[in-house]
N, C-alpha and C positions, 0 to 999 in steps of 0.2 A: 740424762745427769751419768756421767762417766763412773767407773767403778772407783776410781784414786778420791774423786770429791766426794762421793757417799761414806768413805770410810773417816776422810778429814773432817767432815762435817760432823759424823757420828761421837768421833772423839771430841770434838770441839764441844758440842753439846753437854755431853757428858762433864766435861771438866767444867763449863759455865754454868751449869746445874749445881755440881758440888760446891764451887766459889760461893753460889748464892747461899747454900745450907750454910757455909762456914761463916760467913758475914752476919747472916742471920743470928747464929748461937753467940756469936763474938762481939755482935752489936759495931761491925764495921760499916764503913762506906765503902762501895766497890763500884767499879765502872769497867764494864768488859765489852767485846764485839762478838758478834754471832755472824760466821761466813754466809753469805747465799751467792747465788748465780749473777746478782746483779751489785755483788760488793758488800762489806761488812756493815752490820746494823749494829751501832753503839746502844748500850744500855746503861743506866747509873743507879744506884739504889742505896740507901741508908737506912740504917734503923735506929740512928738515934733521934729521939722523939718523934718517931714515925707511927702514925695509930694502927691499932690490932689490925684492920682491914687490910691497911697496906702491906704488913708485914705477911698476914695470911696469905694475900695475891702473890707476894714474892715467893713463898715457899710453894704455892701451886706451880707457878711457874717454873721454878727449879726441879720440881718432881717430873714437870711435861718435858723440860729440857732433856732430863735423864733419860726417860722414858722413848722419848723420839729417838734420840742419840744412840738408844741400845736396838731401838727397833731399824734404823740406818745401817748399823753394822752387820747385825742378822741378815738383813735384805740382800745385803753386798755380798755376805757369805754364801748365801742360798742362790744368789746367780751365779757365782765362782763354781760353785758346785755342781749345777746344772750344767755349766759350759764344758765342752770338751774341745781339746789339742790333741787332735791325732799327729804324733811325731812320724813320718816316716823316712827311716834310713836304709840307702842302699848302701851296702859294703861288697866291694866286689873288685878292688884293685891291691887294696894292701892288707897284707895277711897278719893283721894284728888289732886287737881290741880297741885300740884308738881310744879317741873321748868319744863318748857316746852322744848323738846331736841333742838328744831330750833334756841331758843337762845345759844345753849351750843357750835354750829358746829364752827370746828377751821376756822380761818381767809384763811388756805390754802388751803379750799374747794371753788373752785371758780365758782361763779354764783349766780344769784338771788335766794335767799330761798325761797320754796315753803312747807310750812307745811301740811302735810296730816295727820291727827290724826285719828287712829282707836282705839276708846272708847268702851272697854268691860265690862266697871265695872258694877255692877247691885247692888251696895248698900251695900254689905257686906264686910268689908275690908278685903283683904286677900283672898278670895275666888269667885270662879264663882260659882255661885246657880243654874243657867241654860243654859250650855254649849251649847245646841241647839241655843240660841239666837245668844250667841258669835260666833257660827260657821256661821251662815246667815250672821252675819256683816262683817266677816272676806273674805267670798265669793267673795263679791263686789271689791276686793282689785286691781284685773288686770282691772276693769273697772276705778276705782278711779286714779289708775296710768298713763291709757291711756289719761284721761280727762286732767289732770295736765299735760302731756307731749305736749299736744295741737299740735299735728304733728310737733312737731321740730323735728329737726336732730338728731339720737340717740348719736351721737357724742357729741353733745352741752349738753347732759342729763347726770347726774349722781346722785346718791342716797346715802342718809346717813339713815340708820336703827339702832332703839335702842328701848328697850321696857323692861314693867314688866310685864309678863302675864302666865300664866301656859305654861307647856311644849308643851303640843299636840298643843296648840293654835300657839306658836313661832314656832313651828315647821312647823306648815301649813303655816305661813306666809313666812316662808324661803323657801318653797317650790314653794309659787306662785310668790315671787319676782325672784327666781332662779339665774342663774349663767350666764346669758346672759348681764346683765348690772355692770358697776362700781358700787360696794357698799362699802361705809365705815361704818364699824360697831363701835358702841359705846355701850358703858354700864352703870349702874347706879353704882357708887362708894359710897358704904354704907359709908363708913369712912367720906369722904369729902362730902357727901349728894350734890353730884352732878355729872353730865355726864361728863363721860371721856374717851377719844379716846385710843385705844390699843398700845400704845406707850412704854411699858416697855421692857427689854431686854429678851431674849429667854433664859430660864434656861437650855433646853436641854433635859426634861424631857418629856418623852414620855408615852403611853399607854404600859401595858402589856397585851397581848393577850392570852386567856386560852378558852379551850372549842371547840374551830374548829374541833380538829381530834376525837371527842366524838358525832359528829351527824350520828345518825343513817341512812343508805341509804333509808328506807323506809317512812321516816319523812318528810311530807309537810311542817311542821309549826317549828319555833324555836324562842325562846327569846335572844334578844340581849342587856345586861344589860352595861350600860355606865356610868362611875362614875368620875367625874372631881371634882366637889366641895364637894360631900357627896356619901359614897360607896352606892350604889344601895342596896336595903331593900332583900337579897336572900331569907329569911323565907317567904316574902309578895309574891315575885315572885312565890315561890313554892306551895304557896296557890291559887293563881291565876291562874298559868298555871300548874297544876300538870301533870308529865310524859311527859314533852316538854325538849327539850334538850337548856340549857342556855349558850351563849356565851358571855365573859364577858372582855369588855375593862376597865382597871383599870389604872387610873393615881396614882401611888404610893405616890407621892409628892403631891396630889392633896388638895384642899381646898378652901373656898369660893374665895380666891385672887389669884387662880394659872392659870389666863386666861387675863391675861392683857398685853399678846406678841401677836402683829400680827402675826411673824413668827410662834410660838410655836403654836396658834391655826389653821393656815394654815397646819402645819405637823400633828397635833392630826386629822384634817379633812380627810388629804390623810388616815391615818391609817383607820380612821373611814370607809370611802369610800373602801379600798381595802378589809377590811372585811367583807363589805355587799358583794363585788362582790364574795368572796370565799364563804360565806354563800350559796348565789343563785348557785353557780357553784356544789354545792353538793345537789342541786334538791330542796333545801329549796323554797317553792313558797310565803310564808307569814312571815315576821318578826313581832313579837311583842316588840317594842321597849321601853323600859324603860331608860329614861335619867335622872342623876342626874347633872344638869350642869346649868351655869350661862347662862342668857338669849343670849347673844350675841354668845356664843359658839352652843346652839340649833338652832339660826337662820342661823348660818353657815353652820351645818350639812342638816338643811333644803333645803338649797342652792343648796348643790352638790349633792344629791340625784337625781340619774337619773331619769325621769319621765319614760323612755319607756324601760329601759333594765335590770332595777334592780328588785326583788322583792315586791309583793305587803307590803305595810309598815304600822303599825298601832301604833302611839304614845299615851302613857296612862299618864294619870293624877296620881301623888303620893298624898295619903291624908292617914296621919299616922293614925287618929283616925277612919278609914275604915278598914273591915274584908271583905275579903282582903284590903290591903291599895291602889288599883289600881280600882277605881269605874267606870270609864270612859275613853274611849281614841277616837282617830279620823282617822280613816282610811284615806288615804292621795290619793289625786286624780294622782296615779301613776299606772304604770302597767297596763294601760287600764280602769282603774278608773277615768271616767270622772269629776263626784264631790265629795268633800270629804264626809265623813259619820260618824256621831256620833256612837259609839260602847260602848253599857254599858254591 
């Protein structure tokens, strides 16, 4: 029985019990219905010429309805108090307080909201000038989560994740949160200037994958270029990783707003994971990952990246004004690496 129904049922039962008592006191005839999961049940009562035993039974029914209604509301509130929704917001690109993610969590996320802010801002709007400092801040995330969980049963804890941060740091957050917990992803809607859930319809567009068949057998490293919001800079990739094979995942109908469907993101993540597995099966041990995607997509891809069975991965930051335009990256704590590492 869901939370909204429990509350609605409790209020209806209390209201019905109260009406019965009023009817008994005033000698009214009364007809009402009680909601159930199988539909409403109609009840008719009248005190006019009614034997005492019937009146007494009606009074007992009224007291039971009110009592059960109060119990249902109390149970609903107790369950809400027990449940926790840990809201992880990563701030790293806009040097402003903005709108807190915790204030935008939809009402259907059950539980007491617990904000967990990862503030990576360094005083320069739109840029991370010292990625090493930001990296050390993110490394504490698993401990922060454990503190906020406070020993609660895992079934009573859910997560909401959103943010605006450089790709390597967002991917790392996804890796650290991983896919063992229920996580709702949200993203910043630049048009509406607010946080939004991924509630759009799936348009059916998927990645076109190329380059898998061109990986030489003797190559240990490869580049994986993923284009969702914008097309990855292939010239910059060639300058940064000369001689390495490039596997491309391109969302042909992509754009800055091509990611607002939960089902579509899940399907794209499946393609991403299947491609990583295929690259690893061809002997590649290190993947240089270039992602042009919104933060929610980057978080999702980081969450599904298997920590043990996939190749090592380094996610890179794109800076258009740099030569080459990938000045730094983060090696993820996967494939035997215990801690993330800044790569320049």
